[in-house]
Residue frames as qw, qx, qy, qz and C-alpha x, y, z in Angstrom:
[[0.085, 0.772, -0.594, 0.212, 3.54, -3.59, -12.72],
 [0.172, -0.367, 0.870, -0.280, 3.30, -6.71, -10.65],
 [0.729, -0.158, -0.561, -0.360, 1.81, -10.17, -10.49],
 [0.590, -0.471, 0.505, -0.418, 0.97, -12.00, -7.20],
 [0.609, 0.232, -0.755, -0.073, 2.60, -15.45, -7.21],
 [0.726, -0.445, 0.293, -0.435, 1.17, -17.83, -4.68],
 [0.557, 0.276, -0.779, 0.081, 3.17, -20.82, -3.53],
 [0.765, -0.452, -0.455, -0.066, 2.80, -23.25, -0.78],
 [0.614, -0.136, -0.329, 0.704, 5.81, -21.65, 0.96],
 [0.104, -0.637, -0.260, 0.718, 4.40, -18.08, 0.69],
 [0.443, 0.816, 0.359, 0.100, 3.38, -15.36, -1.65],
 [0.388, -0.433, 0.160, 0.798, 5.56, -12.90, -3.51],
 [0.422, 0.835, 0.102, -0.336, 5.24, -10.12, -6.06],
 [0.675, 0.068, 0.457, 0.575, 6.78, -10.57, -9.42],
 [0.230, 0.822, -0.068, -0.516, 7.72, -7.42, -11.39],
 [0.612, 0.119, 0.608, 0.491, 8.17, -8.14, -15.01],
 [0.108, -0.161, 0.299, 0.934, 8.42, -5.88, -18.09],
 [0.073, -0.505, -0.761, -0.402, 4.80, -6.56, -19.16],
 [0.297, -0.821, -0.483, 0.064, 3.76, -4.33, -16.26],
 [0.098, 0.958, -0.083, 0.256, 6.27, -1.56, -16.80],
 [0.668, 0.271, -0.415, 0.555, 9.72, -0.69, -15.46],
 [0.508, -0.770, -0.239, 0.304, 10.76, 0.34, -12.02],
 [0.512, 0.538, 0.056, 0.667, 12.29, 3.67, -12.72],
 [0.112, -0.674, 0.165, -0.712, 11.78, 5.74, -9.60],
 [0.066, 0.096, -0.801, 0.588, 11.89, 5.51, -5.82],
 [0.553, 0.038, 0.154, -0.818, 8.17, 6.15, -6.03],
 [0.732, 0.127, -0.563, -0.361, 7.64, 2.84, -7.88],
 [0.422, 0.040, -0.834, 0.353, 9.11, 0.98, -4.85],
 [0.217, 0.023, 0.502, -0.837, 6.94, 2.98, -2.39],
 [0.715, 0.072, -0.172, -0.674, 3.82, 1.95, -4.44],
 [0.632, 0.123, -0.764, -0.043, 5.07, -1.66, -4.23],
 [0.109, 0.087, -0.770, 0.623, 5.25, -1.41, -0.48],
 [0.524, 0.033, 0.196, -0.828, 1.57, -0.40, -0.42],
 [0.757, 0.120, -0.469, -0.438, 0.67, -3.54, -2.31],
 [0.304, 0.223, -0.883, 0.281, 2.43, -5.85, 0.13],
 [0.239, 0.045, 0.675, -0.697, -0.13, -5.36, 2.82],
 [0.640, 0.234, -0.038, -0.731, -3.03, -5.58, 0.45],
 [0.763, 0.298, -0.495, -0.292, -1.99, -8.95, -1.03],
 [0.854, -0.461, 0.216, -0.110, -0.41, -10.66, 1.86],
 [0.852, 0.347, -0.129, 0.371, 3.00, -10.88, 0.21],
 [0.399, -0.878, 0.180, 0.195, 6.30, -9.94, 1.85],
 [0.614, -0.238, 0.523, 0.542, 8.79, -10.98, -0.87],
 [0.429, 0.804, -0.024, -0.412, 9.63, -9.38, -4.15],
 [0.682, -0.007, 0.561, 0.469, 11.11, -10.90, -7.41],
 [0.266, 0.826, -0.092, -0.488, 12.22, -8.53, -10.14],
 [0.826, 0.295, 0.317, 0.362, 13.33, -9.47, -13.71],
 [0.448, -0.231, 0.216, 0.837, 16.17, -7.59, -15.28],
 [0.121, 0.417, 0.563, 0.703, 13.81, -6.26, -17.94],
 [0.277, -0.812, -0.509, -0.068, 11.52, -4.77, -15.24],
 [0.452, -0.655, -0.046, 0.603, 14.37, -2.40, -14.14],
 [0.334, 0.935, -0.004, -0.117, 15.08, 0.82, -15.98],
 [0.782, 0.405, -0.163, 0.444, 18.46, 0.88, -17.75],
 [0.011, -0.783, 0.308, -0.540, 19.56, 3.68, -15.33],
 [0.835, -0.512, 0.130, -0.154, 19.49, 1.05, -12.56],
 [0.934, 0.055, 0.066, 0.346, 22.57, -0.55, -14.11],
 [0.412, 0.586, -0.124, 0.686, 24.49, 2.78, -14.14],
 [0.533, -0.496, -0.505, 0.464, 25.44, 3.42, -10.58],
 [0.256, -0.011, -0.038, 0.966, 26.23, 7.08, -11.35],
 [0.261, -0.482, -0.425, -0.721, 22.49, 7.77, -11.82],
 [0.193, -0.208, 0.590, -0.756, 21.77, 6.95, -8.22],
 [0.736, -0.113, -0.258, -0.616, 18.66, 4.84, -9.13],
 [0.739, -0.026, -0.664, 0.109, 20.14, 1.53, -7.88],
 [0.248, 0.124, -0.588, 0.760, 21.00, 3.21, -4.64],
 [0.415, -0.146, 0.139, -0.887, 17.65, 4.81, -4.13],
 [0.807, -0.057, -0.428, -0.404, 15.82, 1.49, -4.90],
 [0.668, 0.036, -0.689, 0.278, 18.10, -0.66, -2.83],
 [0.001, -0.174, 0.509, -0.843, 17.90, 1.78, 0.17],
 [0.621, -0.130, 0.021, -0.772, 14.13, 1.62, 0.15],
 [0.836, -0.013, -0.519, -0.177, 14.03, -2.19, -0.18],
 [0.548, 0.070, -0.680, 0.482, 16.55, -2.64, 2.62],
 [0.147, -0.223, 0.396, -0.879, 15.04, -0.01, 4.92],
 [0.713, -0.085, 0.077, -0.691, 11.56, -1.63, 4.74],
 [0.403, -0.272, 0.869, -0.091, 13.05, -5.12, 4.78],
 [0.798, 0.435, 0.041, -0.416, 11.57, -6.15, 1.47],
 [0.594, -0.275, 0.703, 0.280, 13.46, -9.34, 0.74],
 [0.591, 0.703, -0.039, -0.394, 14.15, -9.10, -2.97],
 [0.665, -0.100, 0.613, 0.414, 15.61, -11.32, -5.60],
 [0.373, 0.743, -0.186, -0.523, 16.66, -9.85, -8.99],
 [0.854, 0.145, 0.461, 0.195, 16.98, -12.26, -11.93],
 [0.383, 0.887, -0.227, -0.126, 19.92, -11.24, -14.05],
 [0.887, 0.120, -0.042, 0.445, 23.18, -12.58, -15.41],
 [0.346, -0.871, 0.057, 0.344, 25.54, -10.27, -13.59],
 [0.541, -0.273, 0.469, 0.643, 28.35, -10.93, -16.01],
 [0.390, 0.564, 0.539, 0.489, 26.22, -9.49, -18.88],
 [0.108, -0.980, -0.136, 0.095, 26.37, -6.02, -17.19],
 [0.636, 0.577, -0.137, 0.494, 29.31, -4.11, -18.65],
 [0.137, -0.829, 0.270, -0.470, 29.95, -2.02, -15.52],
 [0.553, 0.116, -0.701, 0.436, 32.57, -3.53, -13.20],
 [0.121, -0.216, 0.463, -0.851, 31.37, -1.26, -10.47],
 [0.719, -0.144, -0.070, -0.676, 27.82, -2.53, -10.80],
 [0.839, 0.023, -0.543, -0.038, 28.96, -6.20, -10.71],
 [0.318, 0.189, -0.653, 0.661, 31.02, -5.42, -7.54],
 [0.381, -0.180, 0.298, -0.857, 28.02, -3.75, -5.94],
 [0.833, -0.053, -0.319, -0.448, 25.77, -6.75, -6.86],
 [0.678, 0.097, -0.677, 0.271, 28.31, -9.02, -5.25],
 [0.006, -0.183, 0.534, -0.826, 28.19, -6.93, -2.05],
 [0.620, -0.139, 0.024, -0.772, 24.41, -7.17, -2.05],
 [0.820, 0.025, -0.544, -0.175, 24.60, -10.96, -2.43],
 [0.389, 0.171, -0.728, 0.538, 26.49, -11.08, 0.85],
 [0.268, -0.114, 0.413, -0.863, 23.56, -9.55, 2.67],
 [0.181, 0.284, 0.922, -0.190, 20.02, -10.79, 3.41],
 [0.341, 0.592, 0.327, -0.653, 17.74, -8.16, 1.72],
 [0.585, 0.686, -0.147, -0.406, 18.71, -8.11, -1.94],
 [0.620, -0.227, 0.710, 0.245, 20.11, -11.06, -4.00],
 [0.486, 0.579, -0.389, -0.526, 21.00, -11.27, -7.66],
 [0.705, -0.013, 0.708, -0.031, 20.30, -14.71, -9.22],
 [0.089, -0.228, 0.739, 0.628, 21.08, -16.10, -12.60],
 [0.276, -0.195, -0.777, -0.532, 17.63, -17.60, -13.19],
 [0.545, -0.424, -0.147, -0.708, 14.04, -17.61, -11.97],
 [0.852, -0.266, -0.451, -0.013, 14.32, -20.97, -10.11],
 [0.551, 0.011, -0.458, 0.697, 17.39, -19.88, -8.10],
 [0.091, -0.336, 0.086, -0.934, 15.65, -16.56, -7.37],
 [0.711, -0.406, -0.234, -0.524, 12.44, -18.18, -6.05],
 [0.818, -0.164, -0.479, 0.272, 14.56, -20.73, -3.99],
 [0.328, 0.155, -0.365, 0.858, 16.45, -17.82, -2.37],
 [0.331, -0.392, -0.058, -0.856, 13.28, -15.87, -1.69],
 [0.819, -0.352, -0.174, -0.418, 11.51, -18.81, -0.14],
 [0.333, -0.610, 0.685, -0.219, 14.59, -20.19, 1.56],
 [0.970, 0.102, 0.081, -0.205, 14.30, -23.47, -0.29],
 [0.700, 0.590, -0.374, 0.146, 17.91, -23.63, -1.48]]
């Protein structure tokens, strides 16, 4: 489900579709276990690594996942073109997330990595 990315500024976990989709709160709990094992404290998620239910706020999946991420202070960047999501509610919610410090939606991998590593 994840790759460990090592940079001179720090290590982060990369969730991509090759390793499965995050589809439950349990998936996030499993990721938390990896953080201590690999010495990473940042998370980068590609859009394709998120189950489609994540983008439908009525399913509650986005809320469950974001609550776990925020509660355990897992600084997380999600690579996605927000405008490509049809749900206005989701786009508004993502905008609210971007005002905080825990979860940030970025248009591309470079911006996501810069935000995670505080390079931008």
